[in-house]
C-alpha positions in Angstrom: 0.3 0.2 0.2 1.2 3.1 -1.4 -0.2 6.6 -0.1 -0.2 9.4 -2.6 2.2 12.0 -0.5 4.6 8.9 -1.0 4.4 8.7 -5.0 4.4 13.3 -4.6 7.6 13.5 -2.8 9.4 10.6 -5.0 8.8 12.7 -8.1 9.2 15.8 -6.6 5.5 17.1 -7.5 3.8 19.5 -5.1 -0.3 19.7 -4.9 -1.7 21.2 -1.6 -5.4 19.6 -1.6 -4.8 18.0 0.9 -5.2 14.9 -0.4 -1.8 13.6 0.9 -2.8 10.8 3.0 -5.2 8.8 0.1 -3.6 5.7 -0.3 -3.0 3.4 -3.2 -2.6 -0.4 -3.9 -2.9 -0.8 -7.6 -1.6 1.0 -10.6 -4.4 0.9 -13.5 -4.9 2.7 -17.1 -7.3 5.5 -16.8 -10.0 3.7 -19.4 -9.5 0.1 -17.0 -13.2 0.7 -16.0 -12.2 -1.0 -12.4 -9.9 2.2 -12.1 -10.9 3.0 -8.4 -10.0 5.4 -5.6 -7.4 2.2 -4.6 -6.0 3.2 -8.5 -3.2 4.8 -9.5 -2.7 5.7 -12.6 -1.3 8.6 -15.6 -2.8 10.2 -18.3 -1.3 12.5 -21.4 -2.9 15.8 -22.4 -4.9 14.5 -25.8 -6.8 11.8 -23.0 -7.7 14.8 -20.3 -11.2 14.2 -21.3 -11.1 11.3 -19.5 -10.4 12.0 -16.4 -14.0 13.8 -15.9 -15.3 10.3 -15.9 -13.2 9.1 -12.6 -14.8 8.6 -10.0 -11.7 8.5 -7.4 -7.9 7.8 -7.2 -4.8 9.6 -7.9 -3.6 10.2 -11.3 0.5 12.3 -12.7 -0.7 15.0 -15.1 1.0 17.4 -16.9 1.3 20.7 -14.8 -0.6 22.3 -17.7 -3.6 20.0 -17.2 -3.3 20.4 -13.3 -3.7 24.4 -13.7 -6.6 23.7 -16.0 -8.8 21.2 -14.4 -7.9 21.3 -10.6 -11.1 22.9 -9.6 -13.5 20.9 -11.5 -11.5 17.0 -10.3 -11.9 17.1 -6.4 -12.8 13.3 -6.4 -9.4 13.0 -8.0 -5.0 12.6 -6.1 -3.3 14.7 -9.4 0.0 15.0 -9.5 1.4 17.5 -11.5 4.7 16.9 -13.3 6.8 17.8 -16.0 6.5 15.3 -18.5 3.2 12.4 -17.0 4.3 9.8 -18.4 7.8 9.6 -18.1 6.7 9.9 -14.3 4.4 7.5 -14.6 7.3 5.1 -15.7 9.4 6.0 -12.5 6.7 5.4 -10.4 6.6 1.6 -11.8 9.5 1.4 -11.2 9.7 2.1 -7.7 6.8 1.3 -6.0 5.6 -1.7 -8.6 8.4 -3.3 -10.8 9.8 -6.4 -9.4 13.1 -5.3 -8.7 16.0 -6.8 -10.2 18.7 -10.0 -8.0 22.0 -11.3 -8.4 24.6 -12.8 -7.7 22.2 -15.8 -8.6 23.5 -18.6 -10.6 20.8 -21.5 -12.1 22.5 -24.7 -11.6 21.8 -26.3 -14.5 23.8 -23.2 -16.3 26.8 -24.3 -18.8 29.8 -21.6 -17.7 33.2 -22.1 -19.7 35.8 -22.2 -17.2 37.4 -18.7 -19.4 34.3 -16.8 -18.5 35.4 -13.1 -16.9 32.5 -12.2 -14.4 31.7 -10.9 -10.6 29.1 -14.4 -9.7 27.7 -11.9 -7.0 26.4 -9.2 -9.5 25.0 -11.4 -12.5 21.9 -13.2 -12.5 22.0 -16.4 -15.1 18.6 -18.5 -15.3 18.2 -21.7 -16.5 20.0 -23.5 -19.5 22.2 -20.9 -20.4 25.2 -21.3 -21.7 28.3 -19.4 -21.7 31.0 -20.2 -23.6 34.9 -19.7 -24.0 36.8 -16.4 -22.8 33.0 -13.5 -22.7 33.1 -11.1 -19.9 30.3 -10.0 -18.7 30.1 -6.6 -16.7 28.2 -5.7 -12.7 24.2 -6.1 -12.6 23.9 -8.5 -16.1 21.1 -10.5 -15.9 21.0 -13.2 -18.7 17.0 -15.7 -19.3 16.7 -19.3 -19.8 17.8 -21.2 -22.8 19.9 -17.9 -24.1 23.2 -19.3 -25.6 26.0 -16.9 -25.0 28.9 -17.9 -27.9 33.1 -17.5 -27.4 34.6 -14.5 -26.7 31.4 -12.2 -26.4 31.7 -9.0 -24.3 28.6 -7.6 -22.4 28.8 -4.2 -20.9 27.6 -3.1 -17.2 23.5 -3.3 -16.8 22.6 -5.2 -19.4 19.4 -7.9 -19.4 19.4 -10.6 -22.3 15.5 -12.2 -22.6 15.1 -16.2 -23.1 15.8 -18.5 -25.7 18.4 -16.2 -27.5 22.2 -17.0 -29.2 24.8 -13.9 -29.2 27.5 -14.6 -31.0 26.7 -17.7 -33.8 28.4 -17.8 -36.4 26.3 -15.6 -39.8 24.8 -16.8 -43.0 28.3 -16.2 -45.5 29.2 -18.4 -48.3 31.8 -18.0 -50.8 31.8 -20.5 -54.1 34.9 -22.8 -54.4 36.5 -24.0 -57.2 34.3 -26.7 -57.6 30.9 -24.1 -57.5 30.1 -25.1 -54.3 29.4 -23.0 -51.1 32.1 -23.1 -47.9 31.5 -21.1 -45.0 33.3 -18.5 -44.3 35.2 -18.9 -40.8 33.4 -16.2 -38.6 36.4 -15.1 -36.2 35.0 -12.0 -34.7 32.9 -11.5 -32.0 30.1 -9.6 -30.2 30.3 -6.4 -28.1 26.9 -5.3 -26.1 28.3 -1.9 -24.9 26.6 -0.9 -21.6 22.8 -1.1 -20.3 21.9 -3.3 -23.8 18.6 -5.4 -23.1 17.7 -8.1 -25.6 14.2 -9.6 -25.7 13.9 -13.2 -26.2 14.1 -15.4 -29.1 16.9 -12.6 -31.1 20.0 -13.3 -33.4 23.0 -11.3 -33.1 25.8 -13.2 -35.1 29.4 -12.8 -34.3 31.7 -10.5 -37.1 33.7 -12.3 -39.7 36.6 -10.2 -38.5 35.8 -7.2 -35.8 32.9 -6.5 -34.1 29.4 -6.5 -33.7 29.0 -3.7 -32.2 25.5 -2.0 -29.8 26.4 0.6 -28.4 25.0 2.1 -24.8 21.2 1.9 -24.5 20.3 -0.1 -27.4 17.4 -1.6 -27.5 16.2 -5.0 -29.2 13.2 -6.2 -28.9 11.5 -10.0 -29.4 12.2 -12.0 -32.6 14.9 -9.8 -34.5 17.9 -11.0 -36.5 21.3 -8.7 -36.2 23.2 -10.3 -38.7 27.6 -10.6 -38.5 29.1 -7.0 -38.5 26.5 -4.8 -38.2 27.0 -1.8 -35.9 24.2 -0.2 -34.6 24.5 3.5 -32.4 23.4 4.2 -29.2 19.8 4.8 -28.0 18.8 3.0 -30.8 15.9 0.9 -30.6 15.2 -2.0 -32.8 12.1 -3.5 -33.2 10.0 -6.5 -33.4 10.8 -9.1 -36.5 13.3 -6.4 -37.7 16.0 -7.2 -39.7 19.6 -6.3 -39.9 21.7 -7.3 -43.0 25.5 -8.0 -42.1 27.8 -5.1 -41.8 25.0 -2.5 -41.7 25.6 0.7 -40.2 22.9 2.3 -38.0 23.5 5.6 -36.0 22.6 7.0 -33.2 18.6 7.4 -31.9 17.1 5.5 -35.1 13.5 3.7 -34.7 14.0 0.9 -37.1 10.2 -0.8 -36.6 8.9 -3.9 -36.9 9.0 -6.5 -39.8 11.4 -3.7 -41.1 14.5 -5.0 -43.8 17.3 -3.6 -44.2 19.8 -4.7 -47.5 23.3 -5.2 -46.2 26.1 -3.0 -46.0 23.8 0.3 -46.1 24.0 3.5 -43.7 21.1 4.8 -41.2 21.7 8.4 -40.0 20.9 9.5 -36.3 18.0 10.4 -35.7 16.3 8.4 -38.3 12.7 6.3 -38.6 12.6 3.2 -41.2 8.6 2.2 -41.2 7.1 0.0 -40.8 7.7 -3.3 -42.5 10.1 -1.5 -44.8 12.5 -2.9 -47.2 15.6 -0.9 -46.9 17.6 -1.1 -50.0 19.8 2.7 -50.0 21.0 4.0 -47.2 18.9 6.1 -45.0 19.9 10.0 -44.4 20.1 11.6 -40.5 16.9 13.2 -39.7 14.8 11.4 -42.2 11.7 9.2 -42.3 11.4 5.8 -44.8 8.9 3.7 -45.2 7.6 1.3 -47.9 8.4 -1.5 -50.6 11.0 -0.8 -51.4 11.4 2.0 -48.7 11.2 5.9 -49.8 12.3 8.8 -47.9 9.3 11.0 -46.4 9.2 15.0 -46.7 9.0 15.8 -43.0 9.2 13.6 -40.0 
């Protein structure tokens, strides 16, 4: 049970309405019919009219909405902030989300003796495999059945979900004299910098030479394939079912939408957005939006 004054204090939100003693037991969307006096939620400015339909509870709102509507909503405990959604995220993390635990290695995990890590600062789930010469930073979580191949480097504060394959051999073949395809040896590795997060059922291939590299704070959704030699700049988001082909270079703060495909050896500039289901066959300029098959630029982002 959480008191309204605790949330307001945590968010440094000020409201002189005498409701600080209100207690909350659950968190709900404001469009949930079960939202009541014991609920906590948030409201964007565009949905502010929904507040009038609530019979009770506490809601994180923008300072502009608070100033406009506070006198007409006596049934609500309003929490005014600059950015309601960001504040809601912080409240979820602080008061409701399950806290991460470290210092746990499941007995079924297979860890090569050459792996470098502090067992007190990692969480390693059931059936995880860590290959030769891997390196794990502090506060790393690896979900069940994930395989981390040799020489993979994982930075601090990284989270990897279940059923991932990181550092496997990529799809690279060369025709020999007998006109048969031979697999190109992949002797590079995968490097995940600090705060990288990987969902479930993701494949990230090791480079032929050098590293497949995900820079700091990159987030990868479920069912994504990242091929050998790809480089992804910090703060970029790669969403479900996307396919990034070999040696693609993605800049910083790029958004690659679900089911998008990017052809090998292309470059995607900083702050670009690749639209839903797009097939990218040409370089993408910084600060641009492309979409379609083949992907074409829009005039405005």
